[in-house]
SEBA-918377 format. One record per residue (C-alpha): residue in one letter; x, y, z negated. Coordinates in steps of 0.25 Angstrom, whole numbers, plus 5000, padded with zeros to 4 digits. Each point is the difference from the previous one (the first is absolute). Layout:
% SEBA-918377
aXYZ;...
//
This chain:
% SEBA-918377
m496450505028;n501149934994;f500049894990;r501450004996;n500950124988;k500150125004;i501549975000;i501250085006;l501249894999;r501250124998;t501049865000;t500949995009;a500049834999;l498949924994;t500449855002;l499749894988;i501149924996;f499349884992;f498949915002;f499650004985;s498849924993;f499449944987;w499449894997;i499849934984;t499049884999;p498950014994;q500149924988;a501350084998;t500050034984;a500150164998;n501650004998;s500349915012;l500550115008;f501050084998;g500150004986;d498850064994;f499650055013;t498449955001;v499349975013;k499350114994;d501150105001;e500549945015;i498550055003;k500350144995;l501349995007;g499349975013;k499050114997;e501150124998;f500849975010;d498849995012;k499750134993;m501550045005;v499849965013;r498650065001;s500450134998;r501550015006;l499749905014;p499050035012;i498949894995;i499049965014;l498750024994;d499149965013;p499149924998;q500249935013;i501549974995;d499950004986;g498949914999;y500749915011;v501149974994;k499349974987;r499249885005;l501249955006;v500750004988;a498849944992;r500049905009;v501649954999;a499850034985;e498649915000;h501349875001;i500950044990;p500049954986;p499150084989;q500650134996;p499750084985;f499650125008;p499350035015;i501150015012;k499750135006;a500350075013;r500650155005;v500450035014;i501250124999;r500250065014;n501449985004;s500849945010;s500749894993;m499649865006;n499849974985;a499049964987;f500449984986;a499349944986;v500050074985;p499749964987;g498550014997;g499749935014;y500250135011;v500449975014;y500450115008;v499949975016;y500650105009;t499450075012;g501449965008;l499849864997;i498549995004;l500550075015;n501049905002;m499449884998;k499349945012;h498949924993;e499350004987;s500849864996;e501250095003;l499850094988;a499149884992;a501449925000;v500750134993;i499050024990;g500249854996;h501450025001;e499750094988;l499249934993;a500849904999;h501150064995;v499050064988;t499449864995;l501449965001;r500550094991;h501250045004;a500050124998;a499549984986;r501149914995;r501550095003;i498950114992;e499749894989;k501549994998;m500350165001;k498850004987;m499650145004;v498850054993;n500150155001;m498750065009;a500850145005;s501249895005;m499249895005;l499350135009;g501450055004;t500749875003;l498749985009;a500150115006;g501449995003;m500149885008;l498750015007;i500150155004;g501450065005;i499850145001;a501050105009;g499850144996;g498650094997;g499350054987;g498850054996;n499449864996;m500949915008;g501150074992;n499449944989;l500049875005;g501550005002;q500350044986;a499149884996;v500749935011;a501350064995;m500149944984;g501349955001;s501049905005;m499249924990;g498750005012;g501249975011;a500449874993;q498849944996;g499350025014;a501349935006;y499949894990;l498550005005;s500249975012;y499649885007;t500949875003;q499949915014;e499449914991;n498850104997;e499850035013;r499949845005;e499049984988;a499250125003;d499949965015;h499649854999;l498950044987;g499650125008;m499849925012;n499149894990;y499450144996;l499850045017;i499549865006;a498849994987;a499550135003;g499749955015;y501150045007;n501049945012;p501349944993;e500850065012;r499650144998;m501150034987;v500949965011;d499650085008;g500150124992;f501349984994;k500350015016;v499350135004;m500950044985;r501349965007;q499750065015;r499650144992;q501349984992;w500850025015;h499150115002;m500550094988;s501350064995;s500749934989;t499750134992;n498449985004;i499849854997;p498849964998;t500049974982;y499449845002;l501250005009;s501050054992;t499849944988;h499549845006;p501249965006;g500049885010;l498950005006;d500649905012;v500449904989;r498450034995;i499349985013;g500849885001;y499649924988;l498650065001;e499949935015;d500549884994;r498850004990;f499149995012;k500349855005;r499649954987;m498450115000;p498849965007;p499750015013;e498750084996;y500850114994;f500550045012;r498950025008;r499250094991;r499850135010;d500450144994;d498850104999;d500650145001;a498950085002;e500050064988;f501650015002;f500150085011;k498850104995;v500850034989;q501549995011;t499250125006;l499450104988;i501549974996;r500750025013;s499150135006;r499950094985;l501049964991;t501549995012;s500550135006;t499150025013;d501250015009;v500249854995;a498749965002;l499750065012;a501149955007;y499549864996;y498750005005;k500450055013;a501149895002;i498849915000;p499449985014;e498650075002;n499349895006;k500649944987;r499750094991;t498849944987;c498950074996;l500950014988;d501250055007;h499050125006;l499550034984;g501550024997;m500350075012;g498750104997;i500549994987;v501550065003;y499350125010;s499150034988;r501250044990;m500650085012;k498750075002;r500149955015;n498549984998;l499649985014;k501049885002;a499449974984;e498549995005;q500349945012;e500849884994;f498949984989;n499249995013;k500749885006;a500249954986;n498349994999;e499749965017;l501149884996;c499449944985;p498650084998;g499550024987;e501349984994;t500150034985;l501450065000;i499750085011;l498650054998;r500750064988;e501450045005;e499250095012;g498750054990;r501450044991;f500650085011;y498750075004;f500050044984;n501550055001;t499550095014;g498850054995;k499049925007;m499149964990;d498949975011;k500949895004;a500549974988;s498949974992;p499449865008;l501349935002;l500350014987;r498449974996;e500249895009;a501449954993;y499450014987;l498749895005;r501249915006;d500650014987;p499450044988;t501549994992;d500650085006;a500750124991;m500550095012;t498650005007;l499350054988;y501250114997;f499750065012;i498549985001;a500050084986;r500950115008;i498950005009;e498850024991;g500850114994;s500350105010;r498549995002;k499850044986;n499349884996;y500650004987;k499349884992;q500249895010;a501450055003;i500550004987;l499349864998;t500749925010;m501450074998;r499749944985;r499849865006;v501150055008;a500950024986;e499749894995;m500649895009;v501150095003;p500350064987;h501450075001;d500050075013;q500050144997;e499350065014;i498849944995;h500150064985;y500450125007;h498749995012;l499149964988;g500450124990;r499750105009;m498849955005;l499649974985;g500350164999;e499450065010;s498849914997;g500150094984;h500549884994;y501250074994;f500449904988;q499949875009;a500850095013;h501250044989;t500049864996;q500149955015;l501050115003;a501149964988;y499849855007;a500350045012;a501350084995;l500549904990;y499849885013;g500850125007;h501150004990;d499750134996;m500050014987;k499950164999;q498950005006;a499249864995;q500350114986;f499450105005;h498749945002;l500049904988;r500050154992;k498850055008;a499249865000;e500450014983;g499350155002;l498549935007;a499749894991;k498949994994;t499249894999;q500649864994;k500149945013;q500850095005;r500850004987;e500249855003;e500550035013;l501050114995;k500749914991;k500349895012;l500550115006;q500950074991;q500549854998;t500249965012;i500950165003;n500749984987;p500249844997;k500549974988;p501549935003;p500149855001;e500249944988;d501549944996;p500049844999;s501250024992;e499250094991;k499049904995;d500749944989;g500250144992;k498750025003;n499649854994;d500950034987;n499450144996;
//
């Protein structure tokens, strides 16, 4: 199963232009930011921007990846000043070495950043840097002077700053239109660019957050060195955005290393715990990068030095290439090196499920579930096996649990809908298929299943469920902050 949006990027380029952050103190008055732009309006803007991102960019929903990044962001965010909204994290499938934050507390991390770092603490350093921009209100102070209070123009400006799109069509083309809101968006984006002084402040405060979260401060410098090295391996037209918008890495490395002289020695004795980080890297490399690139990476490792995760990665890559015998051999090697490892059990069970060998898949998945009952992907495949055996009651019950754990995944709702339909629950089937189409960005199909569900709703509970579906598929447009005064006068 793919725990990510089924989005085909029709663009020839996808780059992050600026890191963008907002923050206001919990004691801020209703009119202290953006003139009449309140905390409530800022949260609304963040939600609308997040909705735009989720509908147009490939968000990673694999619980192993998504859950890990959310926990890491939460660990660092625990040490920032109190915010008027919770910090929320998402992972975007993109090869850029980047991360950014937007109004309302949303933090986005690119898979390219995760894949290119050597340690979890280096990734945490970048997150700390971005959260420092938030707490220092670098962008917010500039926005305050611009007095932007129109929701539509704010969304357009945010999209223009954060997402550059060349060519394309469909949904991506629509986002391009939102970005191209005249010269104002570009001028505002340039005005909001962080200064070198902003970066210096964010580096120092970000390092404080990194240390408070229990990491070795040297890892911020190590992360910059990885970025500097990566810069020289890429063409001038494809430099990681984190580098292109954060100039002067050598200078920044210098002043951070100078701080080390004044720090307690015990900070530098902190050891990295990269067990989960390496698992996430394995999944990103083997499942989300091209098979040729991933296979070349693993083959470059001498066979006698390959870890169980290396063999797991090779098994996943070979399974994607339909080289099933080679895949099975690699999964077996992974099991021999790390017997009972939950991720290996899950991925091997997934492999056998996809090759139609349910008798081999089922015991592996059930053992993985016993070791980690919170793994949504394991439960997903267990539900699929039960469905294939016509044990619909148990299959539906299990798949509903998965849908609660990963609420916006197209495939989960699609297969839940199929199970409900095959077992004769037609209203619920069309409801789930409508959600599946919605999360797959097929509005025509979503409206079709909505109409079917409308014709089948009989009970009060069904009508309540239908109302929720209607509001999800056909939401009311966001209220424009600039219109509030007019409403208050009536």
